[in-house]
gemmi code that builds the backbone of each chain (N, CA, C; Angstrom):
import gemmi

chains = {
    "A": [
        ("UNK", (122.505, 103.474, 65.913), (121.718, 104.620, 66.336), (122.517, 105.898, 66.166)),
        ("UNK", (121.863, 106.933, 65.685), (122.517, 108.222, 65.494), (122.127, 109.121, 66.672)),
        ("UNK", (123.075, 109.762, 67.294), (122.747, 110.632, 68.429), (122.963, 112.086, 68.032)),
        ("UNK", (121.954, 112.871, 68.265), (122.051, 114.297, 67.988), (122.093, 114.992, 69.340)),
        ("UNK", (123.245, 115.548, 69.678), (123.375, 116.168, 70.986), (123.218, 117.670, 70.940)),
        ("UNK", (122.632, 118.205, 71.968), (122.476, 119.666, 72.079), (123.199, 120.106, 73.338)),
        ("UNK", (124.157, 121.005, 73.168), (124.845, 121.542, 74.337), (124.196, 122.851, 74.699)),
        ("UNK", (123.620, 122.910, 75.879), (122.928, 124.114, 76.289), (123.946, 125.052, 76.936)),
        ("UNK", (124.050, 126.264, 76.406), (124.985, 127.254, 76.945), (124.192, 128.479, 77.388)),
        ("UNK", (124.892, 129.336, 78.106), (124.211, 130.538, 78.641), (123.719, 131.428, 77.521)),
        ("UNK", (124.520, 131.611, 76.492), (124.099, 132.455, 75.398), (124.232, 131.702, 74.073)),
        ("UNK", (123.254, 131.860, 73.208), (123.281, 131.171, 71.919), (124.070, 132.011, 70.908)),
        ("UNK", (124.944, 131.317, 70.152), (125.663, 132.045, 69.100), (124.760, 132.208, 67.883)),
        ("UNK", (124.818, 133.342, 67.211), (124.007, 133.462, 65.994), (124.531, 132.513, 64.922)),
        ("UNK", (123.613, 131.991, 64.127), (124.040, 131.047, 63.081), (124.744, 131.839, 61.974)),
        ("UNK", (125.930, 131.396, 61.563), (126.684, 132.164, 60.589), (126.165, 132.045, 59.158)),
        ("UNK", (125.476, 130.908, 58.838), (125.080, 130.694, 57.455), (123.582, 130.471, 57.362)),
        ("UNK", (123.074, 130.746, 56.178), (121.646, 130.483, 55.943), (121.463, 128.986, 55.667)),
        ("UNK", (120.489, 128.379, 56.333), (120.242, 126.949, 56.166), (119.054, 126.728, 55.251)),
        ("UNK", (119.005, 125.536, 54.673), (117.846, 125.168, 53.857), (116.608, 125.224, 54.749)),
        ("UNK", (115.486, 125.762, 54.232), (114.304, 125.962, 55.083), (113.863, 124.689, 55.820)),
        ("UNK", (113.889, 123.532, 55.151), (113.436, 122.295, 55.809), (114.392, 121.885, 56.927)),
        ("UNK", (115.683, 122.028, 56.664), (116.672, 121.708, 57.711), (116.485, 122.666, 58.890)),
        ("UNK", (116.250, 123.910, 58.544), (116.084, 124.916, 59.587), (114.883, 124.573, 60.482)),
        ("UNK", (113.782, 124.193, 59.824), (112.574, 123.828, 60.584), (112.831, 122.605, 61.453)),
        ("UNK", (113.520, 121.629, 60.862), (113.788, 120.390, 61.606), (114.682, 120.673, 62.805)),
        ("UNK", (115.734, 121.465, 62.578), (116.645, 121.784, 63.696), (115.940, 122.589, 64.768)),
        ("UNK", (115.062, 123.473, 64.331), (114.288, 124.258, 65.309), (113.435, 123.321, 66.137)),
        ("UNK", (112.821, 122.337, 65.458), (112.002, 121.374, 66.185), (112.850, 120.572, 67.170)),
        ("UNK", (114.067, 120.192, 66.741), (114.966, 119.459, 67.630), (115.309, 120.292, 68.865)),
        ("UNK", (115.545, 121.553, 68.647), (115.867, 122.448, 69.768), (114.682, 122.501, 70.729)),
        ("UNK", (113.472, 122.566, 70.169), (112.299, 122.652, 71.037), (112.027, 121.327, 71.743)),
        ("UNK", (112.376, 120.222, 71.075), (112.284, 118.931, 71.742), (113.269, 118.907, 72.914)),
        ("UNK", (114.468, 119.428, 72.693), (115.474, 119.480, 73.766), (114.970, 120.340, 74.918)),
        ("UNK", (114.297, 121.443, 74.605), (113.729, 122.304, 75.665), (112.628, 121.531, 76.412)),
        ("UNK", (111.820, 120.810, 75.676), (110.764, 119.984, 76.292), (111.401, 118.982, 77.259)),
        ("UNK", (112.524, 118.373, 76.828), (113.191, 117.400, 77.689), (113.741, 118.069, 78.935)),
        ("UNK", (114.274, 119.282, 78.760), (114.815, 119.989, 79.926), (113.711, 120.355, 80.915)),
        ("UNK", (112.555, 120.766, 80.357), (111.415, 121.133, 81.228), (110.963, 119.943, 82.060)),
        ("UNK", (111.132, 118.747, 81.511), (110.701, 117.544, 82.215), (111.894, 116.725, 82.676)),
        ("UNK", (112.953, 117.422, 83.000), (114.168, 116.785, 83.457), (113.876, 115.967, 84.718)),
        ("UNK", (114.432, 114.796, 84.782), (114.221, 113.975, 85.966), (113.122, 112.963, 85.811)),
        ("UNK", (112.357, 113.059, 84.691), (111.274, 112.089, 84.517), (111.763, 110.791, 83.840)),
        ("UNK", (113.045, 110.757, 83.531), (113.639, 109.521, 82.998), (112.969, 109.001, 81.736)),
        ("UNK", (113.298, 109.640, 80.632), (112.835, 109.133, 79.346), (113.855, 109.439, 78.265)),
        ("UNK", (113.733, 108.720, 77.172), (114.600, 108.943, 76.009), (113.742, 109.395, 74.831)),
        ("UNK", (114.308, 110.207, 73.953), (113.534, 110.709, 72.832), (114.218, 110.304, 71.520)),
        ("UNK", (113.407, 109.839, 70.610), (113.906, 109.396, 69.296), (113.068, 110.026, 68.179)),
        ("UNK", (113.731, 110.289, 67.052), (113.023, 110.557, 65.815), (113.218, 109.313, 64.948)),
        ("UNK", (112.145, 108.793, 64.414), (112.252, 107.629, 63.516), (111.647, 107.997, 62.173)),
        ("UNK", (112.350, 107.613, 61.120), (111.898, 107.932, 59.768), (111.322, 106.674, 59.132)),
        ("UNK", (110.179, 106.843, 58.499), (109.554, 105.726, 57.790), (109.102, 106.282, 56.438)),
        ("UNK", (109.870, 105.966, 55.396), (109.551, 106.572, 54.095), (109.782, 108.068, 54.208)),
        ("UNK", (108.791, 108.837, 53.861), (108.934, 110.285, 53.911), (108.443, 110.911, 55.183)),
        ("UNK", (108.027, 110.083, 56.152), (107.448, 110.653, 57.366), (108.375, 110.482, 58.566)),
        ("UNK", (108.210, 111.393, 59.523), (109.025, 111.350, 60.738), (108.088, 111.243, 61.944)),
        ("UNK", (108.388, 110.312, 62.817), (107.616, 110.161, 64.052), (108.508, 110.436, 65.253)),
        ("UNK", (107.904, 111.009, 66.263), (108.618, 111.313, 67.495), (108.214, 110.264, 68.559)),
        ("UNK", (109.198, 109.633, 69.140), (108.953, 108.635, 70.174), (109.582, 109.087, 71.483)),
        ("UNK", (108.816, 108.951, 72.537), (109.350, 109.229, 73.869), (109.206, 107.956, 74.670)),
        ("UNK", (110.317, 107.364, 75.077), (110.260, 106.118, 75.809), (110.608, 106.370, 77.276)),
        ("UNK", (109.679, 106.037, 78.148), (109.906, 106.254, 79.575), (110.633, 105.069, 80.176)),
        ("UNK", (111.179, 105.284, 81.371), (111.808, 104.172, 82.088), (110.753, 103.357, 82.816)),
        ("UNK", (109.597, 104.000, 83.055), (108.523, 103.304, 83.755), (107.800, 102.349, 82.813)),
        ("UNK", (107.288, 101.283, 83.361), (106.600, 100.277, 82.537), (105.147, 100.646, 82.252)),
        ("UNK", (104.557, 101.433, 83.165), (103.162, 101.823, 82.965), (103.075, 103.068, 82.087)),
        ("UNK", (102.075, 103.127, 81.260), (101.873, 104.269, 80.367), (101.617, 105.506, 81.236)),
        ("UNK", (102.394, 106.554, 80.971), (102.299, 107.762, 81.772), (101.332, 108.756, 81.060)),
        ("UNK", (100.082, 108.772, 81.499), (99.070, 109.595, 80.832), (99.371, 111.095, 80.978)),
        ("UNK", (99.958, 111.468, 82.091), (100.265, 112.884, 82.297), (101.342, 113.343, 81.292)),
        ("UNK", (102.374, 112.531, 81.163), (103.458, 112.874, 80.224), (102.970, 112.760, 78.773)),
        ("UNK", (102.126, 111.801, 78.505), (101.624, 111.665, 77.130), (100.784, 112.876, 76.728)),
        ("UNK", (100.058, 113.417, 77.693), (99.275, 114.644, 77.435), (100.207, 115.801, 77.070)),
        ("UNK", (101.282, 115.928, 77.847), (102.242, 117.015, 77.573), (102.919, 116.815, 76.222)),
        ("UNK", (103.262, 115.554, 75.920), (103.888, 115.273, 74.635), (102.927, 115.601, 73.483)),
        ("UNK", (101.679, 115.188, 73.627), (100.699, 115.434, 72.552), (100.462, 116.935, 72.379)),
        ("UNK", (100.382, 117.654, 73.497), (100.166, 119.101, 73.398), (101.363, 119.769, 72.698)),
        ("UNK", (102.558, 119.271, 73.030), (103.755, 119.786, 72.388), (103.785, 119.472, 70.891)),
        ("UNK", (103.448, 118.231, 70.541), (103.618, 117.769, 69.166), (102.493, 118.189, 68.230)),
        ("UNK", (101.334, 118.545, 68.769), (100.163, 118.827, 67.930), (100.488, 119.888, 66.865)),
        ("UNK", (101.234, 120.897, 67.289), (101.605, 121.991, 66.390), (102.407, 121.460, 65.194)),
        ("UNK", (103.337, 120.544, 65.468), (104.189, 120.008, 64.388), (103.437, 119.005, 63.510)),
        ("UNK", (102.516, 118.292, 64.136), (101.691, 117.357, 63.345), (100.757, 118.143, 62.443)),
        ("UNK", (100.200, 119.204, 62.964), (99.306, 120.067, 62.182), (100.038, 120.619, 60.957)),
        ("UNK", (101.299, 120.952, 61.124), (102.069, 121.552, 60.022), (102.697, 120.487, 59.114)),
        ("UNK", (102.552, 119.225, 59.491), (103.081, 118.159, 58.650), (104.551, 117.876, 58.860)),
        ("UNK", (105.166, 118.480, 59.891), (106.579, 118.216, 60.177), (106.745, 116.852, 60.851)),
        ("UNK", (105.734, 116.474, 61.628), (105.735, 115.185, 62.287), (104.529, 114.391, 61.832)),
        ("UNK", (104.728, 113.081, 61.775), (103.626, 112.202, 61.403), (102.830, 111.783, 62.634)),
        ("UNK", (103.550, 111.544, 63.720), (102.905, 111.132, 64.956), (103.836, 111.358, 66.141)),
        ("UNK", (103.248, 111.359, 67.326), (104.027, 111.491, 68.566), (103.551, 110.383, 69.500)),
        ("UNK", (104.472, 109.535, 69.890), (104.080, 108.307, 70.593), (104.880, 108.143, 71.872)),
        ("UNK", (104.180, 107.980, 72.979), (104.851, 107.675, 74.246), (104.873, 106.151, 74.389)),
        ("UNK", (106.045, 105.634, 74.597), (106.177, 104.191, 74.811), (106.687, 103.936, 76.224)),
        ("UNK", (106.027, 103.040, 76.954), (106.593, 102.657, 78.248), (107.878, 101.879, 78.029)),
        ("UNK", (108.605, 101.649, 79.099), (109.901, 100.950, 79.003), (109.795, 99.728, 78.093)),
        ("UNK", (110.686, 99.637, 77.141), (110.629, 98.544, 76.172), (112.056, 98.027, 75.944)),
        ("UNK", (112.141, 96.719, 75.743), (113.429, 96.143, 75.371), (113.717, 96.530, 73.916)),
        ("UNK", (114.974, 96.340, 73.489), (115.291, 96.629, 72.082), (114.420, 95.831, 71.139)),
        ("UNK", (114.175, 94.575, 71.513), (113.348, 93.707, 70.675), (111.919, 94.270, 70.584)),
        ("UNK", (111.403, 94.757, 71.714), (110.043, 95.338, 71.708), (110.005, 96.623, 70.905)),
        ("UNK", (111.085, 97.413, 71.030), (111.138, 98.686, 70.282), (111.086, 98.451, 68.782)),
        ("UNK", (111.715, 97.378, 68.349), (111.793, 97.096, 66.901), (110.431, 96.902, 66.259)),
        ("UNK", (109.426, 96.646, 67.086), (108.064, 96.508, 66.535), (107.513, 97.877, 66.118)),
        ("UNK", (108.144, 98.946, 66.628), (107.634, 100.296, 66.345), (108.539, 101.062, 65.365)),
        ("UNK", (109.837, 100.922, 65.551), (110.791, 101.580, 64.663), (112.137, 100.870, 64.762)),
        ("UNK", (113.005, 101.180, 63.822), (114.318, 100.549, 63.819), (115.264, 101.359, 64.705)),
        ("UNK", (115.566, 100.885, 65.908), (116.395, 101.688, 66.832), (117.787, 101.982, 66.274)),
        ("UNK", (118.264, 101.134, 65.340), (119.614, 101.333, 64.789), (119.660, 102.539, 63.871)),
        ("UNK", (118.499, 102.882, 63.283), (118.463, 104.001, 62.333), (117.826, 105.249, 62.926)),
        ("UNK", (117.301, 105.124, 64.138), (116.600, 106.248, 64.743), (117.596, 107.329, 65.185)),
        ("UNK", (117.102, 108.528, 65.269), (117.901, 109.661, 65.736), (117.544, 109.924, 67.188)),
        ("UNK", (118.538, 109.833, 68.058), (118.255, 110.018, 69.486), (118.666, 111.418, 69.906)),
        ("UNK", (117.782, 112.103, 70.608), (118.111, 113.451, 71.059), (118.710, 113.384, 72.458)),
        ("UNK", (119.816, 114.040, 72.635), (120.500, 113.984, 73.913), (120.903, 115.406, 74.321)),
        ("UNK", (120.769, 115.702, 75.587), (121.169, 117.030, 76.086), (122.427, 116.899, 76.919)),
        ("UNK", (123.386, 117.750, 76.616), (124.589, 117.787, 77.456), (124.568, 119.126, 78.179)),
        ("UNK", (124.663, 119.074, 79.459), (124.664, 120.314, 80.237), (126.090, 120.884, 80.276)),
        ("UNK", (126.235, 122.096, 79.758), (127.579, 122.705, 79.713), (127.960, 123.256, 81.082)),
    ],
    "B": [
        ("UNK", (83.265, 106.167, 49.366), (83.646, 106.553, 50.726), (82.404, 106.529, 51.630)),
        ("UNK", (82.548, 105.987, 52.866), (81.384, 105.986, 53.768), (80.971, 107.426, 54.104)),
        ("UNK", (79.670, 107.594, 54.245), (79.198, 108.925, 54.620), (79.105, 109.032, 56.152)),
        ("UNK", (78.667, 110.175, 56.604), (78.633, 110.423, 58.059), (77.762, 109.405, 58.775)),
        ("UNK", (76.603, 109.082, 58.188), (75.682, 108.124, 58.834), (76.315, 106.742, 58.929)),
        ("UNK", (77.064, 106.373, 57.886), (77.730, 105.069, 57.906), (78.847, 105.017, 58.952)),
        ("UNK", (79.572, 106.128, 59.077), (80.599, 106.154, 60.129), (79.948, 106.090, 61.510)),
        ("UNK", (78.795, 106.701, 61.631), (78.082, 106.640, 62.907), (77.680, 105.188, 63.206)),
        ("UNK", (77.196, 104.482, 62.193), (76.794, 103.087, 62.369), (77.997, 102.226, 62.760)),
        ("UNK", (79.147, 102.507, 62.140), (80.346, 101.729, 62.470), (80.811, 102.035, 63.892)),
        ("UNK", (80.719, 103.322, 64.253), (81.069, 103.695, 65.638), (80.168, 102.940, 66.619)),
        ("UNK", (78.859, 102.929, 66.344), (77.893, 102.298, 67.257), (78.161, 100.780, 67.383)),
        ("UNK", (78.561, 100.160, 66.279), (78.861, 98.721, 66.333), (80.080, 98.480, 67.237)),
        ("UNK", (81.100, 99.338, 67.118), (82.285, 99.209, 67.965), (81.940, 99.476, 69.431)),
        ("UNK", (81.128, 100.515, 69.650), (80.766, 100.878, 71.019), (79.949, 99.774, 71.667)),
        ("UNK", (79.058, 99.189, 70.878), (78.224, 98.117, 71.388), (79.083, 96.904, 71.792)),
        ("UNK", (80.095, 96.630, 70.991), (80.993, 95.516, 71.292), (81.766, 95.821, 72.584)),
        ("UNK", (82.193, 97.068, 72.743), (82.895, 97.460, 73.966), (82.019, 97.270, 75.202)),
        ("UNK", (80.757, 97.664, 75.071), (79.846, 97.655, 76.223), (79.387, 96.257, 76.603)),
        ("UNK", (79.076, 95.475, 75.587), (78.445, 94.181, 75.875), (79.312, 92.983, 75.573)),
        ("UNK", (80.401, 93.173, 74.837), (81.351, 92.087, 74.596), (80.678, 90.782, 74.295)),
        ("UNK", (80.643, 89.957, 75.303), (80.030, 88.636, 75.142), (79.021, 88.452, 76.271)),
        ("UNK", (77.777, 88.292, 75.924), (76.693, 88.084, 76.915), (76.658, 89.210, 77.957)),
        ("UNK", (76.858, 90.424, 77.486), (76.692, 91.575, 78.380), (77.908, 91.943, 79.205)),
        ("UNK", (78.968, 91.192, 79.103), (80.194, 91.521, 79.864), (81.017, 92.512, 79.049)),
        ("UNK", (81.407, 93.642, 79.663), (82.234, 94.599, 78.921), (83.490, 93.929, 78.341)),
        ("UNK", (83.817, 94.305, 77.147), (84.968, 93.687, 76.452), (86.262, 93.847, 77.252)),
        ("UNK", (86.404, 94.992, 77.946), (87.671, 95.244, 78.676), (87.907, 94.224, 79.780)),
        ("UNK", (86.827, 93.667, 80.325), (87.035, 92.645, 81.381), (87.395, 91.289, 80.758)),
        ("UNK", (87.036, 91.116, 79.486), (87.391, 89.859, 78.813), (88.803, 89.930, 78.249)),
        ("UNK", (89.125, 91.070, 77.605), (90.419, 91.224, 76.931), (90.745, 92.715, 76.769)),
        ("UNK", (91.559, 93.205, 77.684), (91.894, 94.633, 77.680), (92.584, 95.056, 76.404)),
        ("UNK", (93.411, 94.209, 75.896), (94.161, 94.483, 74.677), (93.202, 94.737, 73.490)),
        ("UNK", (92.270, 93.829, 73.333), (91.307, 93.918, 72.248), (90.371, 95.120, 72.472)),
        ("UNK", (90.027, 95.361, 73.739), (89.153, 96.499, 74.048), (89.822, 97.826, 73.677)),
        ("UNK", (91.135, 97.927, 73.893), (91.861, 99.162, 73.532), (91.792, 99.398, 72.027)),
        ("UNK", (91.887, 98.315, 71.271), (91.836, 98.431, 69.792), (90.426, 98.845, 69.355)),
        ("UNK", (89.434, 98.223, 69.923), (88.039, 98.551, 69.553), (87.701, 99.990, 69.973)),
        ("UNK", (88.210, 100.407, 71.147), (87.955, 101.790, 71.593), (88.570, 102.776, 70.616)),
        ("UNK", (89.772, 102.476, 70.134), (90.395, 103.370, 69.149), (89.570, 103.423, 67.873)),
        ("UNK", (89.110, 102.285, 67.393), (88.346, 102.291, 66.148), (86.983, 102.938, 66.313)),
        ("UNK", (86.431, 102.882, 67.512), (85.177, 103.635, 67.763), (85.481, 105.134, 67.624)),
        ("UNK", (86.592, 105.568, 68.224), (86.974, 106.992, 68.122), (87.308, 107.370, 66.688)),
        ("UNK", (87.955, 106.469, 65.978), (88.341, 106.726, 64.583), (87.093, 107.022, 63.738)),
        ("UNK", (86.019, 106.243, 63.941), (84.825, 106.466, 63.130), (84.128, 107.777, 63.520)),
        ("UNK", (84.279, 108.176, 64.779), (83.737, 109.489, 65.169), (84.524, 110.600, 64.482)),
        ("UNK", (85.845, 110.448, 64.400), (86.660, 111.445, 63.719), (86.340, 111.449, 62.221)),
        ("UNK", (86.152, 110.262, 61.660), (85.811, 110.209, 60.243), (84.430, 110.822, 59.982)),
        ("UNK", (83.559, 110.739, 60.977), (82.246, 111.430, 60.864), (82.458, 112.931, 60.752)),
        ("UNK", (83.364, 113.435, 61.597), (83.676, 114.874, 61.562), (84.280, 115.250, 60.203)),
        ("UNK", (85.142, 114.366, 59.714), (85.800, 114.651, 58.430), (84.778, 114.623, 57.298)),
        ("UNK", (83.898, 113.614, 57.306), (82.907, 113.489, 56.239), (81.999, 114.722, 56.210)),
        ("UNK", (81.785, 115.291, 57.356), (80.940, 116.492, 57.478), (81.494, 117.650, 56.645)),
        ("UNK", (82.819, 117.699, 56.506), (83.430, 118.768, 55.696), (83.994, 118.177, 54.389)),
        ("UNK", (83.381, 117.050, 53.976), (83.717, 116.392, 52.724), (85.197, 116.004, 52.650)),
        ("UNK", (85.750, 115.577, 53.774), (87.137, 115.102, 53.822), (87.072, 113.616, 54.171)),
        ("UNK", (87.877, 112.806, 53.508), (87.820, 111.361, 53.744), (89.245, 110.815, 53.819)),
        ("UNK", (89.820, 110.760, 55.037), (91.191, 110.251, 55.161), (91.263, 108.839, 54.599)),
        ("UNK", (92.090, 108.640, 53.599), (92.183, 107.338, 52.939), (93.633, 106.914, 52.823)),
        ("UNK", (93.879, 105.600, 52.696), (95.248, 105.130, 52.493), (95.819, 105.660, 51.185)),
        ("UNK", (97.138, 105.794, 51.069), (98.126, 105.508, 52.119), (98.228, 106.676, 53.121)),
        ("UNK", (98.629, 106.307, 54.311), (98.822, 107.341, 55.330), (97.537, 107.846, 55.955)),
        ("UNK", (96.474, 106.995, 55.960), (95.197, 107.465, 56.476), (95.275, 107.865, 57.953)),
        ("UNK", (96.012, 107.113, 58.749), (96.098, 107.439, 60.172), (96.764, 108.780, 60.386)),
        ("UNK", (97.812, 109.049, 59.597), (98.520, 110.320, 59.711), (97.619, 111.489, 59.261)),
        ("UNK", (96.907, 111.282, 58.165), (96.024, 112.324, 57.677), (94.939, 112.640, 58.715)),
        ("UNK", (94.426, 111.588, 59.325), (93.374, 111.745, 60.344), (93.918, 112.497, 61.550)),
        ("UNK", (95.125, 112.116, 61.979), (95.725, 112.771, 63.151), (95.962, 114.252, 62.861)),
        ("UNK", (96.393, 114.543, 61.643), (96.622, 115.934, 61.254), (95.305, 116.706, 61.216)),
        ("UNK", (94.269, 116.034, 60.739), (92.931, 116.645, 60.681), (92.466, 117.000, 62.105)),
        ("UNK", (92.696, 116.111, 63.042), (92.282, 116.377, 64.442), (93.121, 117.532, 65.012)),
        ("UNK", (94.432, 117.496, 64.769), (95.312, 118.570, 65.290), (94.913, 119.917, 64.702)),
        ("UNK", (94.514, 119.900, 63.453), (94.228, 121.141, 62.758), (92.832, 121.691, 63.059)),
        ("UNK", (91.857, 120.802, 63.120), (90.460, 121.296, 63.195), (89.719, 120.943, 64.472)),
        ("UNK", (90.243, 119.979, 65.228), (89.530, 119.572, 66.453), (90.558, 119.351, 67.570)),
        ("UNK", (91.362, 120.364, 67.799), (92.495, 120.248, 68.737), (92.023, 119.854, 70.158)),
        ("UNK", (90.776, 120.197, 70.473), (90.274, 119.948, 71.828), (90.243, 118.461, 72.173)),
        ("UNK", (90.178, 117.588, 71.137), (90.175, 116.148, 71.426), (91.479, 115.462, 70.993)),
        ("UNK", (92.476, 116.272, 70.663), (93.724, 115.703, 70.146), (94.419, 114.766, 71.157)),
        ("UNK", (94.527, 115.217, 72.390), (95.227, 114.409, 73.402), (94.508, 113.065, 73.610)),
        ("UNK", (93.192, 113.117, 73.729), (92.423, 111.904, 73.982), (92.524, 110.938, 72.802)),
        ("UNK", (92.425, 111.503, 71.593), (92.493, 110.663, 70.403), (93.879, 110.043, 70.256)),
        ("UNK", (94.911, 110.855, 70.530), (96.291, 110.362, 70.401), (96.569, 109.221, 71.407)),
        ("UNK", (96.064, 109.367, 72.626), (96.251, 108.280, 73.606), (95.608, 106.988, 73.126)),
        ("UNK", (94.388, 107.104, 72.595), (93.702, 105.902, 72.099), (94.475, 105.276, 70.942)),
        ("UNK", (95.000, 106.129, 70.068), (95.767, 105.631, 68.905), (97.036, 104.902, 69.388)),
        ("UNK", (97.754, 105.533, 70.331), (98.999, 104.927, 70.811), (98.708, 103.611, 71.543)),
        ("UNK", (97.662, 103.605, 72.388), (97.323, 102.383, 73.114), (96.995, 101.268, 72.143)),
        ("UNK", (96.276, 101.585, 71.076), (95.934, 100.526, 70.115), (97.184, 100.045, 69.375)),
        ("UNK", (98.140, 100.937, 69.173), (99.393, 100.520, 68.510), (100.195, 99.595, 69.426)),
        ("UNK", (100.234, 99.947, 70.718), (100.946, 99.071, 71.663), (100.219, 97.708, 71.726)),
        ("UNK", (98.886, 97.750, 71.665), (98.117, 96.500, 71.670), (98.380, 95.681, 70.433)),
        ("UNK", (98.513, 96.350, 69.292), (98.670, 95.605, 68.027), (100.111, 95.179, 67.758)),
        ("UNK", (101.071, 96.064, 68.067), (102.454, 95.797, 67.690), (103.334, 95.337, 68.849)),
        ("UNK", (102.933, 95.694, 70.071), (103.749, 95.335, 71.227), (103.497, 93.896, 71.633)),
        ("UNK", (104.316, 93.429, 72.563), (104.098, 92.082, 73.084), (102.916, 92.141, 74.051)),
        ("UNK", (102.346, 90.986, 74.335), (101.198, 90.955, 75.255), (101.596, 91.466, 76.630)),
        ("UNK", (102.785, 91.067, 77.087), (103.250, 91.539, 78.391), (103.454, 93.042, 78.390)),
        ("UNK", (103.959, 93.562, 77.278), (104.212, 95.011, 77.185), (102.898, 95.774, 77.349)),
        ("UNK", (101.836, 95.310, 76.698), (100.546, 95.981, 76.812), (100.016, 95.882, 78.249)),
        ("UNK", (100.111, 94.701, 78.824), (99.564, 94.517, 80.176), (100.339, 95.315, 81.234)),
        ("UNK", (101.639, 95.482, 80.999), (102.427, 96.328, 81.918), (102.073, 97.788, 81.724)),
        ("UNK", (101.796, 98.176, 80.497), (101.502, 99.587, 80.186), (100.116, 99.995, 80.683)),
        ("UNK", (99.158, 99.081, 80.559), (97.772, 99.399, 80.913), (97.237, 98.317, 81.853)),
        ("UNK", (97.723, 98.348, 83.108), (97.376, 97.267, 84.020), (95.952, 97.412, 84.591)),
        ("UNK", (95.441, 96.313, 85.115), (94.154, 96.320, 85.823), (93.032, 96.857, 84.940)),
        ("UNK", (92.342, 97.869, 85.484), (91.159, 98.404, 84.786), (91.469, 99.701, 84.036)),
        ("UNK", (92.754, 99.928, 83.736), (93.136, 101.188, 83.070), (92.422, 101.380, 81.734)),
        ("UNK", (92.265, 100.317, 80.992), (91.618, 100.442, 79.682), (90.190, 100.968, 79.856)),
        ("UNK", (89.444, 100.337, 80.766), (88.065, 100.766, 80.976), (87.998, 102.161, 81.656)),
        ("UNK", (88.816, 102.317, 82.720), (88.714, 103.547, 83.538), (89.207, 104.788, 82.820)),
        ("UNK", (90.267, 104.663, 82.033), (90.830, 105.870, 81.388), (90.558, 105.893, 79.895)),
        ("UNK", (90.979, 104.850, 79.201), (90.872, 104.893, 77.726), (89.407, 104.964, 77.278)),
        ("UNK", (88.539, 104.197, 77.929), (87.142, 104.185, 77.494), (86.326, 105.241, 78.251)),
        ("UNK", (86.379, 105.188, 79.581), (85.465, 106.069, 80.352), (85.880, 107.545, 80.330)),
        ("UNK", (87.114, 107.833, 80.048), (87.532, 109.232, 79.989), (87.808, 109.667, 78.550)),
        ("UNK", (88.750, 108.979, 77.873), (89.153, 109.451, 76.542), (88.062, 109.261, 75.486)),
        ("UNK", (87.519, 108.062, 75.405), (86.476, 107.816, 74.377), (85.238, 108.644, 74.709)),
        ("UNK", (84.884, 108.724, 75.970), (83.695, 109.515, 76.367), (83.900, 110.983, 76.017)),
        ("UNK", (85.107, 111.509, 76.211), (85.375, 112.916, 75.865), (85.163, 113.158, 74.372)),
        ("UNK", (85.610, 112.212, 73.570), (85.461, 112.351, 72.098), (83.982, 112.231, 71.720)),
        ("UNK", (83.287, 111.288, 72.349), (81.845, 111.114, 72.079), (81.088, 112.406, 72.423)),
        ("UNK", (81.414, 112.969, 73.568), (80.695, 114.158, 74.015), (80.957, 115.319, 73.058)),
        ("UNK", (82.214, 115.448, 72.650), (82.577, 116.529, 71.732), (81.875, 116.377, 70.384)),
        ("UNK", (81.927, 115.192, 69.836), (81.332, 114.943, 68.519), (79.817, 115.167, 68.596)),
        ("UNK", (79.237, 114.713, 69.676), (77.789, 114.933, 69.832), (77.463, 116.419, 69.876)),
        ("UNK", (78.348, 117.186, 70.505), (78.079, 118.630, 70.593), (78.200, 119.303, 69.222)),
        ("UNK", (78.969, 118.695, 68.325), (79.099, 119.234, 66.970), (77.848, 118.904, 66.145)),
        ("UNK", (77.378, 117.656, 66.260), (76.240, 117.246, 65.443), (74.910, 117.633, 66.076)),
        ("UNK", (74.910, 117.749, 67.383), (73.660, 118.123, 68.078), (73.931, 119.301, 69.004)),
        ("UNK", (74.211, 120.474, 68.436), (74.533, 121.614, 69.305), (73.325, 121.970, 70.167)),
        ("UNK", (73.610, 122.467, 71.358), (72.501, 122.843, 72.246), (71.640, 123.903, 71.576)),
        ("UNK", (70.336, 123.775, 71.792), (69.421, 124.738, 71.187), (69.669, 126.120, 71.790)),
        ("UNK", (69.596, 127.154, 70.980), (69.774, 128.515, 71.530), (68.634, 128.813, 72.502)),
        ("UNK", (68.930, 129.627, 73.493), (67.875, 129.946, 74.464), (66.679, 130.592, 73.772)),
        ("UNK", (65.497, 130.184, 74.213), (64.278, 130.742, 73.599), (64.167, 132.221, 73.926)),
        ("UNK", (63.814, 132.995, 72.918), (63.633, 134.434, 73.161), (62.167, 134.689, 73.494)),
        ("UNK", (61.985, 135.534, 74.414), (60.597, 135.861, 74.801), (60.129, 137.057, 73.978)),
        ("UNK", (59.108, 136.839, 73.195), (58.577, 137.928, 72.368), (57.754, 138.906, 73.183)),
        ("UNK", (57.701, 140.118, 72.738), (56.892, 141.102, 73.474), (55.633, 141.453, 72.704)),
    ],
}
model = gemmi.Model(1)
for chain_id, residues in chains.items():
    chain = gemmi.Chain(chain_id)
    for i, (resn, *xyz) in enumerate(residues, 1):
        res = gemmi.Residue()
        res.name, res.seqid = resn, gemmi.SeqId(i, " ")
        for name, pos in zip(("N", "CA", "C"), xyz):
            atom = gemmi.Atom()
            atom.name, atom.element = name, gemmi.Element(name[0])
            atom.pos, atom.b_iso = gemmi.Position(*pos), 0.0
            res.add_atom(atom)
        chain.add_residue(res)
    model.add_chain(chain)
structure = gemmi.Structure()
structure.add_model(model)
structure.setup_entities()
């Protein structure tokens, strides 16, 4: 599993170099995913990006076993913009799953996990 | 490609199966897992009806993604409900039986996925195809 960590600091440094537009869009989306996670801090979930061919799906796995309709609504509202623009293929809330159960949806070893470190 | 009327017929067949299952018993009481899948496909044919209306026909490969993007782009008001139905059907199809039953226990499939999410999509689609008549004007 690849972990992409975001360290939240009081002030953001300006980016020194120009990035490729697609990388820039993807990193921007990662930052906004990190903000989404911060807004819902304490709800106990993990976030992954999984790639399948040319498409990217966003997975949010909760610690709870029951499907959280309230959180899934927030996730869908958040992701609709990216799905509309073709940056994301889908946004899926998964209740607590074992590694074996996760493998039915994506390969956890190749997924990108978003992590926030509080500075 | 199926036309709007054919998608409507397919939707009705799925809806009928949900309502009457076997000998009039709702499918969700017989098999919640299967009911979640049928509920999603009922919604899918309603979305394909909307797409056919504007001469769009989401087709493989990537038909589900194209459909989801179409809903996000042109019918955002039902995006959340459609996405929940899609995810539930994926958990039903790809997850373990225990995983689905833990995720959607008891009457959740009937009470939320069918009675709230599918009904919201049905109501919306009906309002598109059968918009309320404009108020009658009184002539002088």
